[in-house]
PATI-627795 format. One record per residue (C-alpha): residue in three letters; residue number from 1; x, y, z. Coordinates in nm, 2 decimals. Layout:
BEGIN
+-----+-----+--------+--------+--------+
! res !   n !     px !     py !     pz !
+-----+-----+--------+--------+--------+
! ala ! NUM !      X !      Y !      Z !
...
+-----+-----+--------+--------+--------+
END
This chain:
BEGIN
+-----+-----+--------+--------+--------+
! res !   n !     px !     py !     pz !
+-----+-----+--------+--------+--------+
! unk !   1 !   2.75 !  -0.54 !   8.79 !
! unk !   2 !   2.70 !  -0.51 !   8.42 !
! unk !   3 !   2.91 !  -0.82 !   8.37 !
! unk !   4 !   2.68 !  -1.01 !   8.61 !
! unk !   5 !   2.37 !  -0.90 !   8.42 !
! unk !   6 !   2.52 !  -1.01 !   8.09 !
! unk !   7 !   2.61 !  -1.35 !   8.23 !
! unk !   8 !   2.25 !  -1.38 !   8.37 !
! unk !   9 !   2.10 !  -1.29 !   8.03 !
! unk !  10 !   2.33 !  -1.54 !   7.85 !
! unk !  11 !   2.23 !  -1.81 !   8.09 !
! unk !  12 !   1.86 !  -1.74 !   8.04 !
! unk !  13 !   1.90 !  -1.75 !   7.66 !
! unk !  14 !   2.10 !  -2.07 !   7.66 !
! unk !  15 !   1.88 !  -2.26 !   7.91 !
! unk !  16 !   1.55 !  -2.15 !   7.76 !
! unk !  17 !   1.32 !  -2.45 !   7.68 !
! unk !  18 !   1.21 !  -2.26 !   7.37 !
! unk !  19 !   1.41 !  -2.24 !   7.05 !
! unk !  20 !   1.57 !  -1.89 !   7.03 !
! unk !  21 !   1.80 !  -1.72 !   6.80 !
! unk !  22 !   1.93 !  -1.36 !   6.74 !
! unk !  23 !   2.01 !  -1.24 !   6.39 !
! unk !  24 !   2.16 !  -0.93 !   6.24 !
! unk !  25 !   1.88 !  -0.73 !   6.06 !
! unk !  26 !   2.12 !  -0.61 !   5.79 !
! unk !  27 !   2.30 !  -0.94 !   5.69 !
! unk !  28 !   2.03 !  -1.18 !   5.82 !
! unk !  29 !   2.31 !  -1.39 !   5.97 !
! unk !  30 !   2.26 !  -1.54 !   6.32 !
! unk !  31 !   2.45 !  -1.38 !   6.60 !
! unk !  32 !   2.34 !  -1.63 !   6.87 !
! unk !  33 !   2.14 !  -1.95 !   6.89 !
! unk !  34 !   2.04 !  -2.18 !   7.17 !
! unk !  35 !   2.05 !  -2.55 !   7.19 !
! unk !  36 !   1.67 !  -2.59 !   7.15 !
! unk !  37 !   1.69 !  -2.41 !   6.82 !
! unk !  38 !   1.98 !  -2.62 !   6.70 !
! unk !  39 !   1.78 !  -2.94 !   6.79 !
! unk !  40 !   1.47 !  -2.81 !   6.61 !
! unk !  41 !   1.65 !  -2.74 !   6.29 !
! unk !  42 !   1.89 !  -3.03 !   6.32 !
! unk !  43 !   2.22 !  -2.83 !   6.27 !
! unk !  44 !   2.53 !  -2.81 !   6.48 !
! unk !  45 !   2.62 !  -2.46 !   6.61 !
! unk !  46 !   2.88 !  -2.38 !   6.34 !
! unk !  47 !   2.66 !  -2.48 !   6.05 !
! unk !  48 !   2.36 !  -2.28 !   6.18 !
! unk !  49 !   2.57 !  -1.98 !   6.25 !
! unk !  50 !   2.71 !  -1.99 !   5.89 !
! unk !  51 !   2.36 !  -1.97 !   5.72 !
! unk !  52 !   2.13 !  -1.68 !   5.67 !
! unk !  53 !   1.81 !  -1.72 !   5.87 !
! unk !  54 !   1.62 !  -1.71 !   5.53 !
! unk !  55 !   1.78 !  -2.04 !   5.44 !
! unk !  56 !   1.55 !  -2.22 !   5.68 !
! unk !  57 !   1.23 !  -2.09 !   5.53 !
! unk !  58 !   1.05 !  -2.31 !   5.27 !
! unk !  59 !   1.02 !  -2.13 !   4.93 !
! unk !  60 !   0.69 !  -1.96 !   4.89 !
! unk !  61 !   0.62 !  -1.96 !   5.27 !
! unk !  62 !   0.82 !  -1.65 !   5.37 !
! unk !  63 !   0.59 !  -1.40 !   5.53 !
! unk !  64 !   0.83 !  -1.31 !   5.81 !
! unk !  65 !   1.14 !  -1.25 !   5.61 !
! unk !  66 !   0.96 !  -1.05 !   5.34 !
! unk !  67 !   0.83 !  -0.81 !   5.61 !
! unk !  68 !   1.16 !  -0.77 !   5.80 !
! unk !  69 !   1.26 !  -0.45 !   5.62 !
! unk !  70 !   0.93 !  -0.28 !   5.70 !
! unk !  71 !   0.91 !  -0.39 !   6.07 !
! unk !  72 !   1.14 !  -0.14 !   6.22 !
! unk !  73 !   1.13 !  -0.18 !   6.59 !
! unk !  74 !   0.78 !  -0.34 !   6.59 !
! unk !  75 !   0.73 !  -0.69 !   6.72 !
! unk !  76 !   0.59 !  -0.95 !   6.47 !
! unk !  77 !   0.44 !  -1.29 !   6.51 !
! unk !  78 !   0.30 !  -1.54 !   6.27 !
! unk !  79 !   0.32 !  -1.89 !   6.12 !
! unk !  80 !   0.54 !  -2.01 !   5.84 !
! unk !  81 !   0.69 !  -2.33 !   5.70 !
! unk !  82 !   1.06 !  -2.41 !   5.77 !
! unk !  83 !   1.31 !  -2.67 !   5.66 !
! unk !  84 !   1.54 !  -2.88 !   5.88 !
! unk !  85 !   1.88 !  -3.00 !   5.79 !
! unk !  86 !   1.75 !  -3.34 !   5.69 !
! unk !  87 !   1.51 !  -3.18 !   5.44 !
! unk !  88 !   1.19 !  -3.24 !   5.64 !
! unk !  89 !   0.97 !  -2.95 !   5.71 !
! unk !  90 !   0.77 !  -2.82 !   6.00 !
! unk !  91 !   0.52 !  -2.55 !   6.06 !
! unk !  92 !   0.67 !  -2.29 !   6.30 !
! unk !  93 !   0.49 !  -2.03 !   6.50 !
! unk !  94 !   0.73 !  -1.74 !   6.55 !
! unk !  95 !   0.76 !  -1.42 !   6.75 !
! unk !  96 !   1.04 !  -1.17 !   6.67 !
! unk !  97 !   1.13 !  -0.84 !   6.84 !
! unk !  98 !   1.39 !  -0.58 !   6.77 !
! unk !  99 !   1.69 !  -0.57 !   7.00 !
! unk ! 100 !   2.06 !  -0.48 !   6.98 !
! unk ! 101 !   2.34 !  -0.73 !   7.00 !
! unk ! 102 !   2.67 !  -0.55 !   7.07 !
! unk ! 103 !   2.66 !  -0.26 !   6.83 !
! unk ! 104 !   2.44 !  -0.43 !   6.57 !
! unk ! 105 !   2.07 !  -0.39 !   6.51 !
! unk ! 106 !   1.92 !  -0.73 !   6.56 !
! unk ! 107 !   1.61 !  -0.93 !   6.62 !
! unk ! 108 !   1.55 !  -1.20 !   6.88 !
! unk ! 109 !   1.32 !  -1.48 !   6.75 !
! unk ! 110 !   1.14 !  -1.75 !   6.94 !
! unk ! 111 !   1.00 !  -2.03 !   6.72 !
! unk ! 112 !   0.78 !  -2.32 !   6.82 !
! unk ! 113 !   0.70 !  -2.63 !   6.61 !
! unk ! 114 !   0.32 !  -2.63 !   6.58 !
! unk ! 115 !   0.30 !  -2.89 !   6.30 !
! unk ! 116 !   0.10 !  -3.14 !   6.52 !
! unk ! 117 !  -0.15 !  -2.87 !   6.61 !
! unk ! 118 !  -0.19 !  -2.75 !   6.25 !
! unk ! 119 !  -0.24 !  -3.11 !   6.13 !
! unk ! 120 !  -0.50 !  -3.17 !   6.40 !
! unk ! 121 !  -0.68 !  -2.85 !   6.30 !
! unk ! 122 !  -0.69 !  -2.96 !   5.94 !
! unk ! 123 !  -0.81 !  -3.31 !   6.03 !
! unk ! 124 !  -1.08 !  -3.16 !   6.26 !
! unk ! 125 !  -1.19 !  -2.93 !   5.98 !
! unk ! 126 !  -1.20 !  -3.22 !   5.73 !
! unk ! 127 !  -1.41 !  -3.44 !   5.96 !
! unk ! 128 !  -1.65 !  -3.15 !   6.04 !
! unk ! 129 !  -1.70 !  -3.10 !   5.66 !
! unk ! 130 !  -1.77 !  -3.47 !   5.62 !
! unk ! 131 !  -2.02 !  -3.47 !   5.90 !
! unk ! 132 !  -2.19 !  -3.15 !   5.77 !
! unk ! 133 !  -2.22 !  -3.27 !   5.42 !
! unk ! 134 !  -2.32 !  -3.63 !   5.50 !
! unk ! 135 !  -2.66 !  -3.76 !   5.38 !
! unk ! 136 !  -2.68 !  -3.97 !   5.70 !
! unk ! 137 !  -2.80 !  -3.82 !   6.02 !
! unk ! 138 !  -2.51 !  -3.76 !   6.26 !
! unk ! 139 !  -2.56 !  -3.65 !   6.61 !
! unk ! 140 !  -2.30 !  -3.65 !   6.89 !
! unk ! 141 !  -2.35 !  -3.61 !   7.26 !
! unk ! 142 !  -2.15 !  -3.56 !   7.57 !
! unk ! 143 !  -2.13 !  -3.84 !   7.83 !
! unk ! 144 !  -2.40 !  -3.67 !   8.03 !
! unk ! 145 !  -2.64 !  -3.68 !   7.73 !
! unk ! 146 !  -2.62 !  -3.32 !   7.61 !
! unk ! 147 !  -2.63 !  -3.30 !   7.23 !
! unk ! 148 !  -2.31 !  -3.14 !   7.09 !
! unk ! 149 !  -2.35 !  -3.16 !   6.72 !
! unk ! 150 !  -2.64 !  -3.21 !   6.48 !
! unk ! 151 !  -2.61 !  -3.21 !   6.10 !
! unk ! 152 !  -2.86 !  -3.12 !   5.82 !
! unk ! 153 !  -2.96 !  -3.49 !   5.78 !
! unk ! 154 !  -3.05 !  -3.50 !   6.15 !
! unk ! 155 !  -3.26 !  -3.18 !   6.10 !
! unk ! 156 !  -3.45 !  -3.35 !   5.81 !
! unk ! 157 !  -3.50 !  -3.68 !   6.00 !
! unk ! 158 !  -3.60 !  -3.55 !   6.34 !
! unk ! 159 !  -3.75 !  -3.21 !   6.25 !
! unk ! 160 !  -3.54 !  -3.00 !   6.49 !
! unk ! 161 !  -3.28 !  -2.75 !   6.37 !
! unk ! 162 !  -2.93 !  -2.76 !   6.50 !
! unk ! 163 !  -3.00 !  -2.44 !   6.70 !
! unk ! 164 !  -3.30 !  -2.61 !   6.86 !
! unk ! 165 !  -3.12 !  -2.94 !   6.94 !
! unk ! 166 !  -2.76 !  -2.86 !   7.04 !
! unk ! 167 !  -2.74 !  -2.81 !   7.41 !
! unk ! 168 !  -3.05 !  -3.02 !   7.49 !
! unk ! 169 !  -3.06 !  -3.37 !   7.63 !
! unk ! 170 !  -3.05 !  -3.67 !   7.39 !
! unk ! 171 !  -3.39 !  -3.78 !   7.52 !
! unk ! 172 !  -3.52 !  -3.52 !   7.27 !
! unk ! 173 !  -3.48 !  -3.79 !   7.01 !
! unk ! 174 !  -3.40 !  -4.11 !   7.21 !
! unk ! 175 !  -3.65 !  -4.23 !   7.48 !
! unk ! 176 !  -3.50 !  -4.27 !   7.83 !
! unk ! 177 !  -3.41 !  -4.63 !   7.92 !
+-----+-----+--------+--------+--------+
END
């Protein structure tokens, strides 16, 4: 019965659509890795298993590894920057939990590449800053005509604050057809 449970857990680990690896908390060496993690990092199994998990973290972006000694059995999650075999980097969102692997104290880690999301958030913030600081009035509306955004220049031109205009219909400033 125990053997069946171990086989089931191994199957779940290996077939997970999320990148997973388990590492020894003392040596920081991987104890297990699934195919999704190998694809994310670009290594074959033997190469990944021969490297400390800290080798994948970009210098200066190491919040997870720096905290490992203080985590104990607590779970941890965060975002850090990682390096692939080809030298490219990605922003990874990770969750790690204490576990045991055989007789060793270990941590299981799931990591997800969130580079596209982080880039989109940065772009959105940049565009919002441009709109907010523009000397031109900029107003956006939904397809139904509800005003979504209203910058300071629009306040000056139309005489309504953003708090007064956002959520109202565009006919506030544009006559109906």
